[in-house]
N, C-alpha and C positions, 0 to 999 in steps of 0.2 A: 403438560405442554406437550404439544405435537413433536412426533419423532422428526428429526431434523435430518436431511438427506445429503451425504458428501459424495460428489461424482469425482473418480479417481481416473484421470487421463494420463494413462503409463503403460509403456509397451512392454516393461520387464514383467512377465506373469508372475513370479516369485515373488515380487515385490507387492504387487496387486495382492497376491493371496496374504502377507505378512499384515497389510495395511487394512485390508477388509477383516480379517480375525480381531484384530485390534480394536477397529473403530465400532464394529457390531457390539463388543464386549462394552465400550463405552454407550450403548445405546442407540449409535446412531444407524439408519439405514444407508447401506453404500450400494453405489452402482458404478459401473466401470466403463471405460473405452480404451482400446489398444491403437488407436492411431489418431491424429489431429482430426480430421476429417468427421469421423464417430464420434469423439469428444464433443464438436461443436455442434453436432445435429442431436445429440443426447442431454447437452445443456439446452438447446433452445426447447426440446419436448417436454422435459422433466421438470426444469427451472429448480435445480438443488438449491442448498442453503448455502454451500461452499462447493468450490472447485480444488482440488489438488492437481497440478498441472505440470507436467514433465516438459522441459524445455526441447529436449532432441527427441521428437518423434516422427514416424514414419507418415507417409502421405501430407501432412500439413504439420510443420512446426510449431511447438507449443506458443512462439511469439506471435504468430500469424493469427492462432486461435485466440489468444488474449486479446489482439488488438481488433478481430471481428467481434468478439464478445463486447467490448468495451464500446465499438461503433453502433450496436443495435440497442436502442432505447429499451427494449423488452429485458436485455441481460446484461445492461451497462453497470448495475449495482450489484453484481453477485460477487461476494467476496473471491477472491483468486490467489490461492497459496502455490507460487511456482517452486518445483523441484527440478534440480540441475546437476549434473557432475561438474559443471563449470564454476569456479571459483573466483575467477579475477572479478576486478570492481566494476570494469567495463560492461560484463555482463551483467551484473547486479544492475545498473543505471539503465541500460536497454531494458530490461525486463520491468523495472519501475514506471520508464517512461510508457511503456505498453500496455501499462495498467495493472500490473501485479499488485496487490496489497501487501506481501511479504514473499521472502525468497528463503528458501532452504537449498543448502549444499549438501550433495551426496557424498560420502554416506552420512547417514545421521541417527540417532536414537530414537525410538518410535514414542517413548513415553514423551519427551521433551516436544517433539511434534504435535502431539495429540494436546499437549497444554497450549500450544500456539494456535491451533486450529479452535478451540473453545476459547480462547483470548480474543481471536479474530470475529468469531461467531458473536459474541458478546458485545463488540464494537459496532456491530451491523445492526442491532437491535434499535428501532426508533426511541426517541428519548420525549418526554415531554416538553411542550414548547415553553420558552419562558422570555421575559422581556431582553434577556442578555444574549439571544440568538443571533445577533447581528453585529457585524464590525465595519466600520466604513474608516478608511485609514489611507492616505497618500495614493488617492485613486483605486485603492482596492476596497472590493464591497464583498463581504461573506455573508452567507444566510445559512446558519448550520442547519435550519429545520429542513430547509430544502437541498441542502448539501450542493448549494450552487457559491461559485466563486467569479467575479468579474474583476478584471484589472484594465481600467480606463475605460469602461463599457464593455469591454470582448471578454468571452467566455473562456474560462480556464477548464480544461479538462483533468481532472486531479483523482488519484484513487483516495480512498478513506483513509489511510495512512498519511498520504500528502496533507489531505484537507486538515486532519487533526493536528498536524506538525505547523502548519502555517497560522492556523486557526488560533494555536497556543502563543507564537510567536505575536501574530500581529494584534492581540489582545491587550498587550503590555508593552508598546514599543519602547525600547530603550532599553527594557530588563535583559540583562545576561542570563542566559538560560545553560547550565552544565548539560552535558549529554544525556546524562541518569533523567534529569527532570523532564526533557524533551522525549525520551524512551516511555516514561510513565505517562506523559500526555498524548503521545501518538498511537504508542503500540499497547498501554496498558501497563499497570503496575506487576502485572504477573508474566507479562512477555519475556521470554527466554531469548535474547537476544544479544548480541555484542554491541558495543559502544560505535564500532566503526559502521554500524547498520545504518545510524543516525547520519553519520557522515555521506553514507550513499542516499539517503532519502533527500539529503539537502542538497546533494549535488544533480539528482534529477530535477528536483522542485526549480532551481535555479535555472535549469535548462526551459523550464516551461515557463517561466517567467521572463525569459528573452530579455530584450534590452533593460528590462526592470530588475534583473539578477541582483543589484546591489541593494536592495529592499531587505534582504537577509545577509547581515554582516558576521564577519567571524570574529570571536573574542578570544585572542589567542590565548592558550592555556586553560581557557573557561568550556568555551562551546559557540553559541550563537545568540544574536539577538534581532529583532526587527529593527530597522533603521528609525531612529526617533525624529530626525530632522532632516530636510535636505542638505545632502554632504557640500562642504566647501571645497574650493579648490584644492587646498591643502590635504583633506581627507580622503577625497574622490580617489585619487590614486592607490592609496593605500587598501581598498576594499577589495576583500577577495570574492571573485566570482566563479 
């Protein structure tokens, strides 16, 4: 297998050195950038297999780098794992809405981070196409092979994690999934994440669904499910958006 390349966009030099050392020990090629503009240029010129992107960067902040990468067809599928010192849920939601695939708050342990990198890389590998690669339900059309999702004919811009999460839910409308099951489906069984991470992904996904956020229902005390039928007047008011 060809050596995979990780781009680290981080202005803290000591952290870059630590991550570079440990990633190279795991067999990765590592390149780095110390500001957002330089990181954007290197992502476009080198096309790494994954980007570790700090949120707080000089010249251009990480959210803008992420937004521009997702807006460019040549880089929109690159896996992005965002690093940040911010820990508020709203920061995670913004990061996911901009297109981050995963989110790690500083300080973090290096070994679990590397496991998340490997998990994200595995999820980004193409799979063999099967007859079960499409879902059509309640105006939602998903094509897993092409990584495309449309709602009432309009394209949805989803990260890999959001796509996997929505795919798992939409395949079995009405089935209640607990958070661990959704973590396994969206992040992989070896993902090292807190269960609240799923809540953050769902919140971001609902925002992208806009007026159709009620397609994802909260099952109190359990987790989430994709709406099985159209809501009645009695139940519509109880849906959590």
